[in-house]
N, C-alpha and C positions, 0 to 999 in steps of 0.2 A: 504493500500500500504506500510505499515510499514515504514513511514517516517514522520518527523515533519515538520510543516510549521511555519514560523515566520512572524508575522504581526507587523509592527512598530506602526500603529494606527488602529482605528476602520475603516473597509473598507467603502469607500464612492463611489466607482465606481465598480459595481459588474456585472459580466457576468454569467448567469445561462445557463447551457447546459442540464438541466433535466426538462422536462415539469411539473412533479408533484412538484418539488422543486421550480420552478418558481412561481407556484400558491401559494405555501407556503410563499414565500417571500412577495407576494402581501398581503396575509391575515395577516401576521405579521406586515405589515405597512411600508415596506422598501421604497415604493414610488419611488422617483427620484434617489435613490441610485442604483437601478438596471438599467444599461445602455444597456445591450445586452441580447437577448434570442435566442432560436432556432425557426425554422419555424414550429416545432411541439408543441411549447409552446402556445397552443390555449386558455388557461385560465390564467388570465381573458381576455376577448375579447378586452378591452380597451388597455391592454399592447400588445396584439398580433397585434393590428392596429398601435400602436404608437411607440413601442420600436424597436430599430435596431435589425434585424435578422441576425444571424451570420452563417447561413447554417443549416444543420441537426444535429442530435445528434451524428451521426457517420461519418459525413463529414463536419467538422467545417471549415469555411473560416478563416484561420489564419490571413490574412491581415486585415479582418474586425475586428477581436478581437483586434489586435494590435492597430488599429486606435482608438479604444474606450478608450485606456489607462486604462485598469482595474487595480485595486489594489487587486482584488480577483476574482477567477474563481471557480464556483461550478460545480462539475461533479459527475458521478456515474460509478462504475466499469462495470455494465452491460449495461447501456445506451450508454456510450462513448467508443471509440476505444483507445487502449493503445497508438497507434501511434500519435493520436491527442493530448492525454494528455501529452505525453513526449515532443512534440513540444510546447504545450501551457505553459509548466512549465518554458520555457525561457522568456515568456512574463510577467507572474504574478504568485504569489502563487496560488495553486489549492487545494481546500478543497474537498475531495472525500468521498462519502458514498458507502456502500455496504449492500443492504437491502434484507433480506430473510423472516423476520417475522414482525408482528405488533410491537413487543418489539424493534426490530431494528429501526423501523420507529420512535417510540417515543423517543428513545435515540438520533437519528439523529436530531429530531426537537429541543430537549433540547440543544444539542451540538451546533447546528447552531445558536440558540438563544444566547448562550454564546459568540460565535465568533463575532456576529453582534451587541452585546450589546442590545439584545431584550429578556433578560432572563424572565422578567415578562410576556410578551406576549406569549412566547413559553411555559412556564409552564402552563399558563391558557389554552392554546390550548391542551396540553398533558392531562391535567385533564379532559377537555371536551370529548376528544376522548376516554379516559379510561371509563368515565361514560357511554357513548353511547354504547360501546362494552360490558360493564357489563350488560346493559339492554338487549342486544342481547343474551347473555349467558342465562339469565333467560327465554327469549322467546323460546329458543330451548331445554331447559332442559328436559330430559326424552325422547326425540324423538329418534327413531331408525335410525342410519346412513344409508343413501342410497348412491349408487355409481354414479359417474358422470364422463364423459369424457369431458374435457374442451379444445375445439379446438381454437387455436390462428391463424392458417394458413390453406390455402387450396391449393392443388396441388404444393408441397406435403402436405399431412395432417400432421399438427404438433399439439402436445398437450402441455399443461402446466403440467410438471411433478413435482416430488419431488424436494426439495431445491429451491423452487421459492416462491415469495410473494403470487402469486395466490393460490398455494397449501395451504398456511397458512390461507388465507381467506376462502377457501372451508372448511377446517377443522373447522374454527371458526363458520361457519353457520351449522355445523352438517352433512356435506357431506363427503364422502370418495372418494378420487381421484382414478379413475379406474387404472391408470398406476402407477407402482412403479419405473419406469425409472426416472432418474434425469434430471433436467433442462427442455429442450424443445425437446423431442424426435420426430423424424418422425416415425409415428406409424401406422401400419395396424391393425385395429380392425376387427375381423372376422365379415363378413356381418351377420346381424341378431343376433349378440351377445346380451345377455340379460343385457342391461344397463338400470338403472333406469332413468337416465337423460343424455341428450347430450346438452351441452352448447356451443353455437357458439358466440364467443366474438366479440364485435363491433370494437375491435382493437387488434393487429395491422392490421390484415386482416379485411376489412370492411364487415363482414357478414351481410346480409340483410334478410328480410323475405323470399325472393325467395329461399334461401339456405335451409330453414326449410323443404320445400317439398322434396328436394333432399336427405337430411339426414334422413328424416322420412322414405323414401323408403328403405334406407340402414339399419335403425334400427327401424323396425315397432313396436317393443314392448316398445320402449323408448319414453319419453316425450322430444321433441326437441324444444328448444327456443333460441332466440338471447338474450344475456345478455349484460349489460353495462360494457364493459371492463375497463372503468375508475375506477369504484368502486372496481374492483377486483385487479387492478394493480397500481393505483396511490397511492403512499405512503406518500403524504404530507398532507396538511390541508384538502383535500377532504375526508380524513378518518372520519372526524366528521359527514359527511353526509351519509357515507356508511351503518351503521347499519339500518337506516330507509329504505334504498333501499333494503337491504337484507331481512328485515322483510316482505316487500311487495312481494319480489320474493318468499320467502318461503310460504307465503299465497297463491300465485298463483300456486305453485307446489302442494300444498295440496288440491286444489279444485277438 
């Protein structure tokens, strides 16, 4: 957002407006310093049940946030609305992220660790994530890229396109995104189009097994399956678990 924030002291009352970063704060060990989260911050479950929820990621309840008296709010340019962020800046300093790639994520984790005085923990997490993704690179080395259409929504059909974190994850597991359109295009793929794979993400649209039958009829030559959207789109501490899931997914695709 091209602006600086100034913190007089290490933040002690934090509101997180980003599910993947809420989980990151938990895994770094922030504990009671996090006082507010969104209704979509479902991990960890104990925080989801016990922390004050301040609305959704794009419709934040300003009064609830103000009542919590935060000294830092954590947001993201894609997850949160500009209107909410502008209004929330009057309540407390806001630290914003803007994530497109794995490297962006690792930089975010390190920077947030510095802001919160958890440098040692954030560095250890970054090292672990790098190590896990290095092992994934070795796993896919030499494989020929196949194309995939990654659906995030239904009616209208929306794909994850270029310049998204999902696209970066697809590339890292050796797959080629079907669309060259940027961000999240509404896209009509020709019926019967020769796609190697069709991924139906478990979020934000909750694709289930029943949709596999529908999409299989539309793309009979493709392998259609529901994938765990959290591993493709959550860019916090969940990343250290992602390569294991990706390896299992690739093994399934190759059967």
